[in-house]
Each structure stands twice: as C-alpha cells, then as structure tokens.
Wavefront OBJ file of the C-alpha trace (Angstrom):
o trace
v -13.958 13.766 11.798
v -13.014 10.219 12.813
v -16.668 9.254 12.531
v -16.836 10.742 9.008
v -13.853 8.668 7.904
v -15.611 5.500 9.000
v -19.173 6.488 8.131
v -18.548 7.288 4.462
v -17.379 3.834 3.259
v -19.846 2.100 5.597
v -22.790 4.034 4.122
v -21.657 3.580 0.517
v -21.149 -0.179 1.053
v -24.875 -0.456 1.812
v -26.126 2.269 -0.520
v -24.915 0.576 -3.710
v -27.431 -2.214 -3.118
v -30.421 0.161 -3.182
v -30.367 0.896 -6.924
v -30.568 -1.158 -10.118
v -29.163 1.462 -12.478
v -25.483 0.772 -13.204
v -24.693 4.464 -13.803
v -26.171 5.435 -10.445
v -24.242 2.621 -8.741
v -20.960 3.737 -10.344
v -21.388 7.358 -9.359
v -22.668 6.567 -5.865
v -19.370 4.839 -5.185
v -17.382 7.634 -6.852
v -19.192 10.252 -4.760
v -18.319 8.328 -1.598
v -14.662 8.085 -2.650
v -14.621 11.828 -3.382
v -16.146 12.570 0.031
v -13.482 10.400 1.703
v -10.724 12.236 -0.193
v -12.130 15.634 0.821
v -12.344 14.480 4.448
v -8.713 13.336 4.326
v -7.641 16.741 2.967
v -9.556 18.465 5.796
v -7.858 16.156 8.300
v -4.500 16.956 6.748
v -5.191 20.687 7.183
v -6.397 20.260 10.774
v -3.384 18.153 11.726
v -1.186 20.798 10.123
v -2.698 23.383 12.477
v -3.052 21.429 15.728
v -0.566 18.518 15.252
v -3.239 15.898 16.038
v -6.959 15.155 16.093
v -8.233 13.691 19.362
v -11.708 12.205 19.708
v -13.519 13.333 22.861
v -15.836 11.356 25.082
v -16.123 7.576 25.322
v -13.869 6.903 22.324
v -11.074 9.282 23.344
v -8.658 6.413 24.036
v -9.470 4.623 20.782
v -9.429 7.181 17.951
v -6.534 9.511 17.284
v -5.005 11.041 14.134
v -1.543 12.577 13.962
v 0.732 13.543 11.058
v 1.766 9.951 10.341
v -1.757 8.540 10.222
v -3.058 11.612 8.315
v -0.337 11.123 5.706
v -1.158 7.443 5.088
v -4.878 8.269 5.174
v -4.427 10.869 2.441
v -2.546 8.390 0.239
v -5.277 5.795 0.853
v -8.120 8.191 0.029
v -6.401 9.555 -3.097
v -5.651 6.073 -4.440
v -9.200 4.892 -3.674
v -10.728 7.882 -5.473
v -8.635 7.320 -8.611
v -9.289 3.570 -8.556
v -13.029 4.238 -8.111
v -12.940 6.485 -11.156
v -11.170 3.776 -13.139
v -13.605 1.105 -11.905
v -16.344 2.815 -13.924
v -14.328 2.074 -17.068
v -13.084 -1.381 -16.114
v -16.315 -2.898 -14.817
v -18.377 -1.010 -17.385
v -16.494 -2.946 -20.069
v -16.933 -6.221 -18.178
v -20.665 -5.557 -17.863
v -20.850 -4.834 -21.587
v -19.117 -8.147 -22.365
v -21.306 -9.923 -19.782
v -18.275 -11.120 -17.823
v -20.030 -9.920 -14.666
v -23.638 -9.169 -13.729
v -25.106 -6.098 -12.069
v -25.262 -7.959 -8.745
v -21.577 -8.750 -9.105
v -20.852 -5.053 -9.655
v -22.748 -4.186 -6.461
v -20.778 -6.859 -4.603
v -17.494 -5.381 -5.841
v -18.355 -1.879 -4.670
v -19.700 -3.126 -1.343
v -16.581 -5.220 -0.646
v -14.175 -2.497 -1.797
v -15.810 -0.011 0.590
v -15.653 -2.577 3.411
v -11.975 -3.023 2.533
v -11.356 0.722 2.714
v -13.388 0.968 5.935
v -11.105 -1.567 7.620
v -7.958 0.236 6.431
v -9.278 3.589 7.630
v -10.101 2.055 11.017
v -6.544 0.720 11.313
v -5.138 4.175 10.522
v -7.377 6.196 12.834
v -7.163 4.126 16.019
v -4.471 4.353 18.664
v -5.560 1.082 20.265
v -3.308 -1.782 19.159
v -6.099 -4.309 19.704
v -8.508 -2.422 17.453
v -5.721 -1.980 14.898
v -5.168 -5.738 14.873
v -8.889 -6.374 14.342
v -8.969 -3.839 11.503
v -5.946 -5.313 9.715
v -7.453 -8.803 10.048
v -10.702 -7.369 8.599
v -8.768 -6.126 5.554
v -7.837 -9.752 4.889
v -11.442 -10.942 5.060
v -12.785 -8.189 2.789
v -9.982 -8.345 0.241
v -9.953 -12.176 0.063
v -13.391 -12.063 -1.565
v -12.084 -9.410 -3.964
v -9.097 -11.585 -4.894
v -11.478 -14.465 -5.634
v -13.944 -12.135 -7.353
v -14.247 -14.103 -10.609
v -14.938 -17.415 -8.826
v -12.822 -19.497 -11.180
v -10.384 -22.183 -10.073
v -7.278 -19.975 -10.172
v -8.845 -16.996 -8.387
v -10.378 -19.139 -5.625
v -7.048 -20.895 -5.105
v -5.269 -17.516 -4.873
v -7.887 -16.213 -2.431
v -7.531 -19.249 -0.150
v -3.745 -19.005 -0.248
v -3.976 -15.312 0.626
v -6.473 -15.956 3.418
v -4.520 -18.804 5.030
v -1.049 -17.235 4.864
v -2.171 -13.800 6.054
v -4.320 -15.303 8.816
v -1.325 -17.244 10.135
v 0.709 -14.062 9.934
v -1.883 -12.014 11.754
v -1.950 -14.657 14.512
v 1.766 -13.979 15.055
v 0.946 -10.266 15.224
v -1.727 -10.938 17.867
v 0.794 -12.779 20.018
v 3.175 -9.841 19.597
v 0.498 -7.370 20.694
v -0.299 -9.523 23.746
v 3.391 -9.459 24.679
v 3.489 -5.706 24.071
v 0.576 -5.279 26.471
v 2.250 -7.590 28.984
v 5.426 -5.489 28.890
v 3.315 -2.463 29.807
v 1.589 -4.193 32.735
v 4.985 -4.923 34.286
v 6.300 -1.388 33.955
v 3.036 0.594 34.189
v 1.061 -1.361 36.721
v -1.439 1.353 37.659
v -2.374 2.212 34.056
v -3.302 -1.190 32.654
v -6.323 0.127 30.748
v -4.014 2.194 28.547
v -1.624 -0.685 27.881
v -2.846 -1.093 24.297
v -2.632 2.596 23.347
v 0.428 3.119 21.151
v 0.375 6.848 21.962
v 0.503 6.154 25.704
v 3.098 3.402 25.241
v 5.288 5.752 23.212
v 5.088 8.436 25.886
v 6.020 5.920 28.594
v 8.341 3.711 26.553
v 11.214 3.939 29.028
v 9.090 2.165 31.664
v 8.316 -0.871 29.496
v 10.030 -4.223 29.968
v 12.638 -4.167 27.207
v 13.313 -7.921 27.013
v 9.627 -8.735 26.434
v 9.383 -5.772 24.075
v 12.101 -7.255 21.844
v 10.248 -10.556 21.551
v 7.016 -8.675 20.911
v 8.571 -6.776 18.007
v 9.764 -9.981 16.329
v 6.248 -11.449 16.376
v 4.683 -8.186 15.152
v 7.297 -7.805 12.413
v 6.634 -11.338 11.157
v 2.863 -10.971 11.547
v 2.289 -7.608 9.900
v 5.295 -8.292 7.636
v 3.356 -11.184 6.117
v 0.678 -8.686 5.076
v 3.342 -6.253 3.841
v 4.756 -9.007 1.640
v 8.238 -9.301 3.104
v 10.204 -12.303 1.901
v 9.969 -15.184 2.790
v 6.323 -14.542 3.829
v 5.526 -13.053 0.400
v 4.197 -16.103 -1.442
v 0.524 -15.024 -1.355
v 1.192 -11.745 -3.105
v 2.040 -12.749 -6.719
v -0.925 -15.141 -6.908
v -3.345 -12.618 -5.411
v -2.291 -9.860 -7.824
v -2.369 -12.075 -10.879
v -5.947 -13.228 -10.197
v -7.610 -10.125 -8.729
v -9.310 -7.544 -10.973
v -6.863 -4.743 -11.795
v -8.664 -2.113 -9.646
v -8.326 -4.506 -6.694
v -4.629 -5.056 -7.460
v -4.169 -1.265 -7.361
v -5.700 -1.110 -3.889
v -3.804 -4.138 -2.611
v -0.440 -2.801 -3.734
v -1.040 0.922 -3.393
v -2.667 1.088 0.044
v -3.072 -2.275 1.809
v 0.675 -2.891 2.084
v 1.104 0.628 3.504
v -1.507 -0.056 6.183
v 0.322 -3.167 7.386
v 3.648 -1.290 7.302
v 2.018 1.445 9.393
v 1.395 -1.095 12.181
v 5.085 -2.082 12.137
v 6.165 1.569 12.240
v 4.075 2.307 15.329
v 5.576 -0.576 17.284
v 9.082 0.150 15.982
v 8.884 3.678 17.403
v 7.907 2.343 20.832
v 10.700 -0.255 20.870
v 13.352 2.226 19.710
v 12.387 4.736 22.373
v 12.330 2.071 25.088
v 15.774 0.735 24.108
v 17.169 4.249 23.438
v 18.503 2.856 20.172
v 17.251 1.829 16.729
v 19.933 -0.853 16.285
v 17.747 -3.812 17.310
v 14.733 -2.989 15.123
v 16.970 -1.558 12.423
v 18.962 -4.757 11.923
v 15.791 -6.814 11.610
v 14.244 -4.394 9.119
v 17.433 -4.175 7.069
v 17.605 -7.971 6.898
v 13.993 -8.363 5.751
v 14.303 -5.384 3.405
v 17.379 -6.695 1.603
v 15.972 -10.236 1.479
v 12.735 -8.918 -0.067
v 14.508 -6.829 -2.718
v 16.856 -9.707 -3.543
v 13.935 -12.123 -3.887
v 12.103 -9.711 -6.187
v 15.231 -9.179 -8.303
v 15.524 -12.929 -8.945
v 11.860 -13.642 -9.678
v 11.286 -10.605 -11.918
v 13.787 -12.121 -14.350
v 11.743 -15.286 -14.930
v 8.090 -14.158 -14.838
v 5.917 -14.481 -17.941
v 2.820 -12.747 -16.482
v 2.955 -8.928 -16.432
v 0.797 -8.684 -13.301
v 3.051 -11.098 -11.419
v 6.067 -8.954 -12.328
v 4.318 -5.947 -10.797
v 3.524 -8.034 -7.714
v 7.210 -8.864 -7.239
v 7.944 -5.178 -7.780
v 5.676 -4.428 -4.796
v 7.743 -6.821 -2.669
v 10.861 -4.941 -3.818
v 9.471 -1.539 -2.898
v 8.231 -2.628 0.511
v 11.808 -3.823 1.043
v 13.121 -0.368 0.112
v 10.763 1.240 2.643
v 11.949 -1.272 5.269
v 15.573 -0.302 4.575
v 14.742 3.376 5.039
v 13.054 2.579 8.350
v 15.905 0.286 9.386
v 18.606 2.920 8.834
v 16.448 5.158 11.039
v 17.979 8.587 10.447
v 15.927 11.699 9.625
v 16.921 11.440 5.950
v 16.127 7.707 5.681
v 12.771 7.965 7.485
v 11.753 10.882 5.264
v 12.863 8.831 2.233
v 10.747 5.856 3.416
v 7.665 8.060 3.779
v 8.383 9.692 0.424
v 8.743 6.272 -1.174
v 5.410 5.200 0.302
v 3.628 7.941 -1.668
v 5.678 7.407 -4.831
v 5.101 3.666 -4.865
v 1.366 3.962 -4.207
v 0.802 6.342 -7.116
v 3.178 4.664 -9.587
v 1.994 1.138 -8.878
v -1.656 2.217 -9.089
v -0.893 3.642 -12.541
v 0.772 0.406 -13.633
v -2.014 -1.875 -12.418
v -4.617 0.354 -14.073
v -2.567 0.054 -17.270
v -2.628 -3.737 -16.955
v -6.400 -3.581 -16.626
v -6.677 -1.778 -19.958
v -4.218 -4.206 -21.548
v -6.117 -7.258 -20.294
v -9.481 -5.941 -21.482
v -7.985 -5.305 -24.932
v -5.732 -8.341 -25.422
v -7.565 -10.843 -23.154
v -4.316 -12.272 -21.803
v -1.972 -11.704 -18.895
v 0.942 -13.316 -20.706
v 3.723 -10.988 -21.804
v 4.152 -13.046 -24.981
v 0.530 -12.325 -25.938
v 0.964 -8.544 -25.985
v 2.796 -6.798 -28.836
v 2.793 -3.271 -30.224
v 1.060 -1.819 -27.159
v 2.203 1.743 -27.848
v 0.591 1.614 -31.298
v -2.527 -0.319 -30.332
v -3.356 1.706 -27.173
v -1.301 4.928 -27.333
v -2.222 6.440 -23.936
v -2.137 3.153 -22.031
v 1.032 2.052 -23.832
v 2.926 5.277 -23.099
v 1.705 5.379 -19.470
v 2.679 1.724 -18.997
v 6.101 2.307 -20.593
v 6.841 5.445 -18.561
v 5.437 3.799 -15.442
v 7.802 0.863 -15.919
v 10.743 3.256 -16.063
v 9.351 5.143 -13.050
v 8.901 2.068 -10.845
v 12.463 0.912 -11.598
v 13.856 4.215 -10.324
v 14.557 6.229 -13.445
v 14.576 10.051 -13.302
v 12.666 12.370 -13.363
v 10.020 10.340 -11.522
v 9.358 10.387 -7.788
v 10.569 6.834 -7.166
v 14.054 7.856 -8.344
v 14.226 10.643 -5.759
v 13.086 8.503 -2.820
v 15.416 5.656 -3.813
v 18.288 8.119 -4.229
v 17.615 9.511 -0.744
v 17.523 5.983 0.696
v 20.898 5.100 -0.841
v 22.330 8.453 0.293
v 21.050 7.850 3.836
v 22.728 4.419 3.851
v 26.032 5.971 2.770
v 25.819 8.858 5.254
v 25.166 6.383 8.090
v 28.088 4.216 6.896
v 25.877 1.275 5.956
v 28.077 0.666 2.934
v 27.134 -2.989 2.478
v 23.427 -2.101 2.559
v 23.955 0.639 -0.030
v 25.986 -1.666 -2.301
v 23.486 -4.538 -2.147
v 20.592 -2.147 -2.664
v 22.188 -0.708 -5.817
v 22.976 -4.192 -7.175
v 19.420 -5.434 -6.585
v 17.881 -2.270 -8.069
v 20.016 -2.688 -11.185
v 18.909 -6.334 -11.456
v 15.227 -5.361 -11.175
v 15.692 -2.694 -13.847
v 17.322 -5.265 -16.114
v 14.476 -7.697 -15.470
v 11.841 -5.100 -16.354
v 13.631 -4.132 -19.572
v 14.121 -7.770 -20.576
v 10.590 -8.944 -19.777
v 8.252 -5.977 -20.144
v 10.053 -4.343 -23.073
v 8.665 -7.015 -25.390
v 5.144 -5.654 -24.960
v 5.514 -2.110 -26.164
v 6.904 -2.301 -29.693
v 6.592 -4.489 -32.767
v 3.280 -5.379 -34.375
v 0.595 -7.598 -32.905
v -0.694 -10.565 -34.850
v -4.275 -10.198 -33.667
v -6.145 -8.782 -36.644
v -9.354 -8.337 -34.640
v -7.735 -5.704 -32.411
v -8.676 -2.145 -33.260
v -6.310 0.724 -32.525
v -7.484 2.998 -29.730
v -8.444 3.074 -26.072
v -11.543 1.361 -24.734
v -13.022 4.622 -23.429
v -11.958 8.035 -22.093
v -12.112 7.391 -18.338
v -9.228 4.913 -18.104
v -6.755 7.088 -20.057
v -7.841 10.155 -18.054
v -6.999 8.424 -14.755
v -3.660 7.272 -16.191
v -2.776 10.838 -17.212
v -3.601 12.108 -13.697
v -1.394 9.437 -12.101
v 1.425 10.050 -14.586
v 1.341 13.774 -13.756
v 1.475 12.973 -10.026
v 4.476 10.648 -10.420
v 6.359 13.257 -12.455
v 5.439 16.062 -10.045
v 6.669 14.055 -7.060
v 10.020 13.711 -8.785
v 10.583 17.458 -8.952
v 8.352 18.994 -6.285
v 6.599 17.999 -3.069
v 3.667 20.312 -2.191
v 4.480 22.212 0.993
v 1.524 20.878 3.085
v 2.527 17.301 2.215
v 6.191 17.994 2.952
v 5.291 19.526 6.339
v 3.202 16.455 7.128
v 6.103 14.176 6.156
v 8.515 16.187 8.330
v 6.174 15.872 11.316
v 5.643 12.180 10.645
v 9.423 11.696 10.530
v 9.715 13.335 13.973
v 6.972 11.070 15.335
v 8.757 7.933 14.124
v 12.077 9.150 15.519
v 10.436 10.220 18.800
v 11.795 13.759 18.685
v 8.756 15.850 19.328
v 6.366 15.507 16.384
v 2.727 14.679 16.992
l 1 2 3 4 5 6 7 8 9 10 11 12 13 14 15 16 17 18 19 20 21 22 23 24 25 26 27 28 29 30 31 32 33 34 35 36 37 38 39 40 41 42 43 44 45 46 47 48 49 50 51 52 53 54 55 56 57 58 59 60 61 62 63 64 65 66 67 68 69 70 71 72 73 74 75 76 77 78 79 80 81 82 83 84 85 86 87 88 89 90 91 92 93 94 95 96 97 98 99 100 101 102 103 104 105 106 107 108 109 110 111 112 113 114 115 116 117 118 119 120 121 122 123 124 125 126 127 128 129 130 131 132 133 134 135 136 137 138 139 140 141 142 143 144 145 146 147 148 149 150 151 152 153 154 155 156 157 158 159 160 161 162 163 164 165 166 167 168 169 170 171 172 173 174 175 176 177 178 179 180 181 182 183 184 185 186 187 188 189 190 191 192 193 194 195 196 197 198 199 200 201 202 203 204 205 206 207 208 209 210 211 212 213 214 215 216 217 218 219 220 221 222 223 224 225 226 227 228 229 230 231 232 233 234 235 236 237 238 239 240 241 242 243 244 245 246 247 248 249 250 251 252 253 254 255 256 257 258 259 260 261 262 263 264 265 266 267 268 269 270 271 272 273 274 275 276 277 278 279 280 281 282 283 284 285 286 287 288 289 290 291 292 293 294 295 296 297 298 299 300 301 302 303 304 305 306 307 308 309 310 311 312 313 314 315 316 317 318 319 320 321 322 323 324 325 326 327 328 329 330 331 332 333 334 335 336 337 338 339 340 341 342 343 344 345 346 347 348 349 350 351 352 353 354 355 356 357 358 359 360 361 362 363 364 365 366 367 368 369 370 371 372 373 374 375 376 377 378 379 380 381 382 383 384 385 386 387 388 389 390 391 392 393 394 395 396 397 398 399 400 401 402 403 404 405 406 407 408 409 410 411 412 413 414 415 416 417 418 419 420 421 422 423 424 425 426 427 428 429 430 431 432 433 434 435 436 437 438 439 440 441 442 443 444 445 446 447 448 449 450 451 452 453 454 455 456 457 458 459 460 461 462 463 464 465 466 467 468 469 470 471 472 473 474 475 476 477 478 479 480 481 482 483 484 485 486 487 488 489 490 491 492 493 494 495 496
C-alpha cells in the first residue's frame, strides 16, 4: 500500500505529458487524485483494524503508517481530490482566456503531483532523514507553483518562499542530526535505527535529554518556518497572494499540516524522554500565541483578500500549536480536529477566491462589490466560509477552537485561554471589517454578468461547505476512532 501511495502521483505526473487533449489531461489528473483518495480510505480502514501498516523486506525500516499518518494522509488526499476537481474549472477558464497554454497546464498538473508525492513520502516514512528530504522536496515542487505565472510579483514571491524555507529546513536538518546523535549516545548498539522515529519513541528514555532539547529547538524553528509560525511566517502571505488559487488551497490545506506532522513526531519523542510535556509545551505555546497575535494585527490592515486568508492560516497553525502545547488528551484531540477543519474550510475559501478573481480580475477587496448578487453560490460559500474560519457556530472550526479553549481552562492555562480569546475576537473583527465590504452593495462594473463561471467550481464549494457544517455537528466514527488513536500516539499512551 505504501508503494501505491507513492506510485499514483508519480505516474500521473508523467502521464499528463503524453496527451494533447485538454479534457483527457484534466481527467487523467482527476482519476489519479481519486485513486489516491481511495487508497487513503483503504489505509484508514486497514489501520483501524491492525493499528499500523508495516512494509516488509528491504524498506521495512523506512515506510510505516499508523493512525496519525493515516489521518493526515486522508486529509491530504481528500483536499487534493477536491482541488483537482476545481482545477478543471479554474484552468479551463484560463485556457479559454489564453492566460496559459496547454503546455503550462501540463506543467501545473505535473508539478502538483510531484508536490503531493513529496508530501505523501513525508507522511509514510518513519525515517527522519527521508522525512527531511521529502519536506525539502515539497519546497522545490511548490516554489515553481508559486511562481507559476512567471511575472515579476510571482517570481519574487517564489524566490522569497524558496530562500526562507530552505534556511528553515537547514535548521531542521541540524536538529535531526542532533536527534540522531542523542540516540548514538544512549543506544550505541542500534545506530542504524537512530533515525527511525518509531524506534526512538519506543526507546525515548535512553536518549540523551540535554541534546534532545537542543534538537527540538532546531526542528521547531526549521519545520516551523514551513508551518508559517511567526516570526518565520513572512513567505506565506506573498506566496498565497501570487499562487493560483488551487495551489493556495494545497499550500494552506495540506502543506502546513505536513510540516506540523514532522514537529509532532519529534515532540512525542522529546516528551517521552523527559517524562514531561512542559519543555516542548512552553515553546509551542509561545510560538502559537505569537502567531495568532501577529495574524490578528495584520488581518486588520490587509487590502488583498488572499493575503487575509494567508494570515488566517498563520492564525490557525498557531491554534494547533496551542493545542499541542497544552498536551492533554482533550487539547491534542482538539488540535487534530482543528487540522481537518482548517484544511477543509480554507480550501473552500481559496477556491472561492479563485472564482472571484476569474470574475472580477482583481485581488483587491475594494475592487469586489455585490459578490452575493453577482456570483450567488461563490458569494454565499465565501461569506459562510469567512464566518466558519473565524470560529462561528455551527461550523467545525468553532468546535475545535472551543475544545482548545476548554482544554486551556481545564489545565489552568488561564493566561493562554484569555489571550487566545482576545486574539480570536480581533481576527473576527478584522474579517468583518475587511471582507464584509465584498459581499453586499452593487458593483460598478457593467461588463460583469450575474452567474457562476461554470458548474464545477460551485459543485466543489457545495461539497466543502457540507463537510465544514458536518464537522461542526458530527465526526464520522471511523475518523473519530483514528483521531483517538492518533491522540494516544502523540501522548505516548499505547496507540499505534
């Protein structure tokens, strides 16, 4: 099954170049995304039965899937499938307007599959070295997607993204080297397994704790740069504002989760070695609150709707960090829950921005008026999505944020809870003040016709809106069981 996860995007990345018919190219990619989603569902079911999937033979120490990796894999595959469906609409319109060529479309699909391949590799390996290579590969693949339009602004954003994340990933490499070194001191006879997070977790008590602490700082800064933690976040608003909207959906919905996954794995090892979550928890709480506070300030002054959503991603990664930092069963479950909620809601919002941009030809908030009247489905989905992402009921984000605040109060982190509520209120106010201007009133662009561009984009938005509402009132039992097991894995209390 591990080979299927990696083979599907690798094959599709090459297969899209073998045809000159745009319809065939679109549906080749969609078929690959559907196959990846089906494979992730099968993995979810198998993990539910046997707790993990172990690769036999030569690669047995490299590939491994448990409840945590299966959960993030499912989110990744679901988001990629929905984005692939929307890409037919988005790039079909850009082909029609001759913004891109057929070769450019092939390049997009090839790079997006390479991007997904690297994320899947990071999520299915238990070797920290391979994980580092895979997360670095996500930077290389997605940098070309950020600079997809090859104009001055997009190339500048791509270079900024590439340089900042490459520096960050260098810090992560140093942290992984120190992590390996801590294992060679305590586990001298098993040096070949010193990069396996599963083996390190099982033998955490034998690791050198002082080196482990330093290692975690480097890994937190390194992978945290890719997550978008403040103050390492500066690449993220530029990248989102310049990338095509389907790419922004993948960057925000799944890439940030993959980098956070690397932090979670190391955090579990450090906590078990130190017999306490206080050390990692304090660092995560600090970065989490700083990230949410930064987002709250910058949301208030942005004039570009995609940049506002980018700062919202920084906020929500901060919320996940707070859940991990509190490190109780309730807070860890809330962090995992929030991961799913954010991925689906933010994907819906970035898809909405794609429709808005194709219709209004501007990313400026001041250039969009009367959206609900001009594009009824997109306008309503965008409006409801804005309420959802700011934590309004009955959407899923409200429930995971509520659980995070409750976990902070139950663990007597009163200052954390108070600051979190203040920052969340500020972000809500910023969204209402800035984004509210887009939805009502009448636009002054007489050439705009009322109606959606096609049926595919609105259909994807309706699916995502249904998911975000469902997650606010009900979590399917197989997903909940997976989240419970993943919570136990992170806490080191018996899940696999």
